[in-house]
C-alpha positions as CSV (number, residue, x, y, z in Angstrom):
1,X,-44.6,33.1,-50.9
2,X,-46.2,33.8,-47.5
3,X,-49.0,36.4,-47.4
4,X,-48.7,38.6,-44.3
5,X,-51.7,40.7,-43.2
6,X,-52.3,42.9,-40.2
7,X,-55.5,41.6,-38.5
8,X,-55.8,44.5,-36.0
9,X,-54.3,42.4,-33.2
10,X,-51.5,40.4,-34.9
11,X,-49.8,39.7,-38.2
12,X,-51.5,36.8,-39.9
13,X,-49.0,34.4,-41.5
14,X,-46.2,35.2,-39.1
15,X,-44.2,32.6,-37.3
16,X,-42.2,32.4,-34.1
17,X,-38.9,34.4,-33.9
18,X,-36.0,34.5,-31.4
19,X,-34.1,37.7,-30.8
20,X,-30.4,36.8,-30.4
21,X,-27.9,39.3,-28.9
22,X,-24.1,39.1,-28.6
23,X,-22.7,39.8,-25.2
24,X,-19.0,40.4,-24.8
25,X,-16.8,38.8,-22.2
26,X,-17.0,39.7,-18.5
27,X,-14.7,38.9,-15.6
28,X,-16.5,35.6,-15.0
29,X,-17.9,34.6,-18.5
30,X,-16.6,34.5,-22.0
31,X,-18.4,36.0,-25.0
32,X,-21.8,34.5,-25.6
33,X,-25.0,34.7,-27.6
34,X,-28.3,35.1,-25.6
35,X,-31.7,34.2,-27.3
36,X,-35.1,35.3,-26.1
37,X,-38.4,34.0,-27.5
38,X,-41.5,35.8,-26.1
39,X,-44.7,33.8,-26.2
40,X,-46.9,36.2,-24.3
41,X,-46.8,38.7,-21.5
42,X,-45.9,36.0,-18.9
43,X,-43.9,33.6,-21.0
44,X,-40.3,34.1,-22.1
45,X,-37.9,31.3,-23.1
46,X,-34.2,32.3,-22.8
47,X,-30.9,30.5,-23.3
48,X,-27.2,31.4,-23.8
49,X,-24.5,29.6,-25.6
50,X,-20.7,30.3,-26.1
51,X,-19.8,32.7,-28.9
52,X,-18.3,29.9,-30.9
53,X,-21.6,28.1,-31.2
54,X,-23.3,31.1,-33.0
55,X,-26.7,32.8,-32.9
56,X,-28.7,29.9,-34.5
57,X,-27.6,27.5,-31.6
58,X,-28.7,30.1,-29.1
59,X,-32.2,30.3,-30.7
60,X,-32.5,26.5,-30.8
61,X,-31.5,26.3,-27.1
62,X,-34.2,28.8,-26.2
63,X,-36.8,26.9,-28.2
64,X,-35.7,23.7,-26.5
65,X,-36.1,25.3,-23.0
66,X,-39.7,25.9,-24.0
67,X,-40.2,22.4,-25.2
68,X,-40.5,23.4,-28.8
69,X,-38.9,21.2,-31.6
70,X,-38.6,24.0,-34.2
71,X,-36.4,24.3,-37.3
72,X,-34.8,27.7,-38.1
73,X,-36.0,29.0,-41.4
74,X,-34.4,32.4,-41.5
75,X,-31.8,34.6,-39.8
76,X,-31.6,38.4,-40.3
77,X,-29.3,40.9,-38.8
78,X,-30.9,43.7,-36.9
79,X,-27.6,45.4,-36.1
80,X,-24.0,44.1,-35.8
81,X,-24.8,42.4,-32.4
82,X,-28.4,41.4,-32.8
83,X,-30.1,38.8,-35.0
84,X,-33.7,37.7,-35.6
85,X,-33.9,33.9,-36.1
86,X,-37.2,32.8,-37.6
87,X,-38.8,29.4,-37.1
């Protein structure tokens, strides 16, 4: 079990996480998943994949854009259209 503690500036023991949102079809694009990984105030990695590929694929695509070779370890629903994918 991981021990999480608030240090006053961050949560000790935490890992990276992608927030993945579902976006419905538009006139020019089909349904898709869009993932965002924020690594600081000036660093965001974003990627989109078709709906059929799912939220995990979107999270992996965002990590790949940032050059990270991460393995997903968790996926939790925030609401029906949003997931948190942990690495």
